Structure formats: structure tokens, C-alpha cells
N, C-alpha and C positions, 0 to 999 in steps of 0.2 A: 276617615277624613270627613269633617263636618263642613258642608258647603251650602251657601245661600244663593239661590237664583232670584233676582228681582225680575219678575215676569215669569218665564218658565213654561208658559202654556201657549205661546204664539206659534206661528206657522213653522218656524225653524226650531225654536227653543223647546217645543213640546217633544220633539224627537230626541233632543239631547238630554232632556230631563229623564225620559224613559231609559235611555242608554246609561246614564249615570246610576240610576237605581239598579239596573241589571248588573252593574259592576260593584255593587255593595257600598256605594257612597251614601253617607248619611245626609240626605238632601232635604233642604228646607226651601219652600216656595213662598215668596212674599208677593202677593198681588191682591186684586179686589175680589177674587174668589169666583169669578163668573165661569171658569172652565176647569176648576180644580178636580172635578170628577173624572177628568180624562187622564189624570196622573195618580196611579195607585202605588203606595209604598213609600211616600215621603211625608214630611211634616208640612201642613198648610198653615201659613200665617196670613191672616186676612187684614189688609190695610192698604190705603191708597198712598203710594210712594210720594205723591205730591203734598201729603199731610205729615210733615216730620214728627209732630207730636204723637200721632197715631202709630207711626212706624216705630218710634222709640218705645212706646208701650208694648207693641207686638214683639220687639226684640229684647225686652227686658231680661237680663240675666244670661243672654246668649252671646258668645263669641264664635268666630268662624275661622277655619283654616283658609277658606276661599270665599269671596263674594264675586258673583258675576252679574253685572247689570246689563240686561238685554235691551233696555228701553230708555237709555239716556241719550238724548239727541242734541242737547244744547249745553254750553258752558255753565249756565245757571244750575242745570241738573247735576253736572259734575261737582260744582261747589257744594250742593246739597249732600251728595254722596260722600265727599271728603269729610264733611262735618259729621255725618252719621257713622262712618266706619273707621276713622282714624283711631287706632288703638284697639280695635275689636276685630280685625282680620289680618292674617299674615300675607294675604294676596288679594288684590282687587283687579278683576279682569273687566276691561271695557270692551264691549262689542262695537267696534267702529265699522268701517266699510272700505272695501278695496277701491271704491269710486273716488277716494281721496287722492289717488295718484294722478300725476300730471296729465292734464288734457289741454290741447292735443298731446299725445305721447310723442316723445322724440325717438323712442325705440319700442318695438312691439313687445319685447320681453321685459316683464316687470319684476323687480326685486324689492325688498323692503327698503333699500336705499334710494329707490326712485323718488324724485322730488314729489312733494304733496302740494298740488296746486290745481284747483278746479274752478275756473271762473264762471262755469255754466250752471252749476247746481247749488242751490241754497242748502240742500240737505248735506252735500259733501263739504261745503264750506263750514257748516256747523260742526260736522264730525272732525274736520281739521282743527277747529278751535277747541273742541273737547280734548283732542289728543295733546294740544299745546298746553292746556291747563293742567292735564295730568302729568305731563313731563316736567312742568314747573314744580308741581307738588312733590314729584319724586326727587328732583334735584334739591329743593329747598327744605322739604319737610320729611324726606325719606318715606313718602307714601308709597306702598308696595304695589305699584301698578304693572300690569301686563296688558298690552293692546293687541286685540285680535281683529283682523280685517277680512271678513267673509266677502266673497264675490257673489255672483248670481247663483244663489243656493235655493233648492227646491225640495219639496216632498209632496204635500197635498195641494199643490198648485202647479200650473204650467209655466215654464220659463220662457214665455214669449217676450219679444222685444217691446211690443205694444199690447197692452191689455193683460199682461201676465198676472196682475193682482186681482183681476175681475172675474174670479170664479171660472165658470165653464164657457164663458162667452166666445172666445176665439175658437176653442175646440168645437163648440156648437156650429160655428160658421164653417169650420172645416168639414164636419160631418154632413152638413147640408149642401156642400159644394159651393158655398159663397166665397167670394174673394177675401183673402187675408193679406195684410200688408207686411212686406219685409222691406226694411229701409235699405237704401242704396241698391246695389246689384246682388246683395246677399252673399258676397264673397269675403267680407271681412271676417277675421278670426275671433272666436269667442270660447269661453270656458263656462260650463255649468257644473255644479257640484251638488251631490245629494246631501241632505242634512245629516244623515248618519255618518258620512265621511267627515264633514265638518266637525261633528261631535267627537269622532275618534282623535282628531288632532287637538281639539280644545281640552278634552279630558286628560290628554297627555301633558298639557301645560299646567293643569291645575296641581298645585302643591309643588311645582318645579321651581326651586329657589333660583336656578340659573336664568329663568324666564323673567324675573323681576327687572323692570326697567327696559324691557325689550318689546318689539312689535313684530307681529307675524301675520301674513296672510295664509289662509288654509283653503286650498282648492284642489280639484281634480287635476290630473295631468293630461286628460283627454282634451284635444283641441278640435273644434269644428268650425265650419263656416255657418253663417246664419241659415243659409239654404239647407244645409245638412240637419241643423237643429229642427227646423220646421218639417222637413221630410221625415225625420225619425219620429217626431210626435204624430205626424199623419199615419205612419205605419202602425204605431201603437193603437191609434183610433180606428185602423182598418180602412183608411181612405188615402187618396192622393191629394194633397192640399192644392188649392187653386191660388197660387202665390202671385201677387202683383208687386213688382218692385217699384218703389217710389223714393226719390232722393230725400234725404233727411231734411235738407233745407226747405223743400216743398212741404213736407209733413208739418214742420214747425211753423211754416208760414200760415198754413190753414188752421192749425191747432197749437198755439204758442205754449200751452201747458205741457206739451210733450218735449219741448226744447231741452229742458234740464236733464231728462232721462236719456235723450238721444246724444246730445253734444257733451253732456257731462259723464257719459258712460258708454252707451252701446254702439255708437256710430263707429268707433275706432277699433282696429284690431288690437286685441290684448291677450297675451299669454303670460302665465305666472310661473316664475321659478320658485319651486317649493323646497329648495335646498335647505333653507333655514329651519323650517318646521321639522324637516326630517333629521336635521342635525341635533336639534334640541329634544325631539321625540323620535328616537330611532325606529320605534315600532310602527310609526304612522305610515299608512298607505291608504290612498283612496281606492276602495275595492269595488264600488258599485258602478259598472258601466252605465252610460246614459241610456242605452237601449233597454237595460234592465230596470233602471230607476224610473224611467218615464212609463214603462209598462205597469209598475206598481201604482204610479199616480193615476193612470187611466182606470185600473182595477178599483181603486178607492172611490173614484167618482161613480163608476158604474155600479158599485155595490148598493147605492142609495140614490134614488131619483132626486131626493130633496137636496142633495149636494150639488146638483147640476144647475146652479143658478146662472141665469143669463142677464147681463146688465144692458138694458136697452139704451141707456145713455151712451155706453161705449160703442154699441152698434151704430148709433146715430153719428158719433164722431168718426168712426171708420168709414161709414157710408159717405159722409160729407167730404172726407179727404179723397176717397176714391172718385167721387163725382167731380170734384174740382180738378183732379189729375186727368180724368178722361176728357174734360172740357177745356183743358189748358190751351189748346190751339184754336178753340172756337171763337 
């Protein structure tokens, strides 16, 4: 099976690229080439997806069984992909987001038929618009789309609620005994998924004709409270985290940039029903427990000091929130 990944070297897609190669897939990566050395055994096509003329030149003479775009975030980018790949792929997979589901949720258990409505997050609203554009293309033009909605997926980063994308910053605070913020009282339910498990489900959908026109989320079946997530990360780091619980409203009031991530996603209890992906991909099972997956994450950071980057800007934000909360009665 000949497959094209647009991107393919990101925090999540890198793992899936390697998994695809290990399964004998004839994989092509289309990107700007900055991290291609990390993926061995595939074909590298160097072009900026934002430059359609360059992309057409890189793809000249190539058709694909599957195209997966990991980095399409707006309807304009979907229009670009439809123009590029109509007639040259049997299946186009859009990597959307489980944050598109209704917020606030009316029920903690999420299925693919849960309404898609998120008034808090621009990112999620754009993803909803991307899905709508692709559904219209499927209805009106028979564009062969499958939509995949990952939730909080990790590998070489920590799935913290605040600062999870900022390298080693929050882990560094934990190791130094500094306070780390957990929104609310930490009792809301959440699901974190290892990138390899996402990859197992995604690879099962690739080339699956029955998946055309369908949408799927792919997550672990493990469910934790946020307190348990932070405690498990602390255990992997060899420390007991100094958790400070702060209401989401207060956090967003001090740092409005965090409102979309909190109210558009992580504040609410969310559990995913994975019956649909298991029905279409009977062999799918999320097999990496969080305790094991986060141990691998810690080992990756500890293997090279250069990976343990600390973002002082994030530290400043967290300290400002903590100081404001401590002084709220003053």
C-alpha cells in the first residue's frame, strides 16, 4: 500500500510514521525536510505544503492508496488538499481533534454521534469547519474522506493540562518541589493515549473502504482523574508532585490565553466510547498503560540533557497565577 503523510515527523505523527514502516507500508513523507533524518525507510518528498506548485512538482507521477494530512487546521487548507488530491488518492484521512465535541458536554461518555460544538476554542471551531468542508466534498464530489479525532495523545511530551507542550518545564517544577497547577479540584475524568496506540487504530483504517465517509475517535480505554494523571507522572519522575488546585475560571481570569484549552477541552469530564473504531478495526486495542507510556516519556527526556528544555515564560505565567490565587483574599 502506497501512503503519503503530509507532515509525518511531528510529536505524534513521527511515532505513526515509524509504525507504518515497520508494517511494510510504502510510506512517503511530504514536508519541509527539517526532521526527515528521524524517519528511516520511507521516501522523502521535500516541499512546503503551502506552496501548491512546489507540491505538484514533488508529487509528479505519483498516486496514492491513502493520503493522511497531519497539519491541516483551516478550511482553506482543506480546499487546497481537495484540489491537490482529487483523483490521485483512494482515501484521504483528515486528522481532526476530539475537542470538536460539544462543550460543555451534556453527558460524560462521548461517541462519534455526540454533537460537535465548541464555542470556547478557535482551534476546535476551525477543525469543525474543516470536517464540514470535507463532508460536503464527500457528498457532492465523492471525495474519499475519513476523519480521525485524536484526543490527548502523548509520546515525547508530558500530557499536563497546563504547559504540556512546553518541553520539560512542568516536570522540572515537579522535580524541584515547586507548585504545579491542577485545574478545579482535580477530580474530573480524562483520557490520555499513547501515540503508538493511536497509530494502531489509524493504520487499521488506512485502505479500509468501509471507513470512507466516516469519522472516528481513537483513544485509550483507561480513565483517570487529573489528580491521578499528575500523581502518575510524579511517580515516573521519582517525586510526589506539589499540586495546587485552582478553579479554571480563576486561571483564565489571570491568563486569558489558557481559556480555550481549559473550557474548550480539559475542564470537563470526558470519557470516550471506542466501540466504533473497534467495530471497523476489530484488531484494534490500546495496549500501552499510562504508567508504562509515561515511564518511556521520562526515559526519553532523561537520556539527553539537551531535551530537558525549560520555558521561563511558562514558569512566569504559572507563578503569576499562583501568586494571584494565594493573594485573592488580601
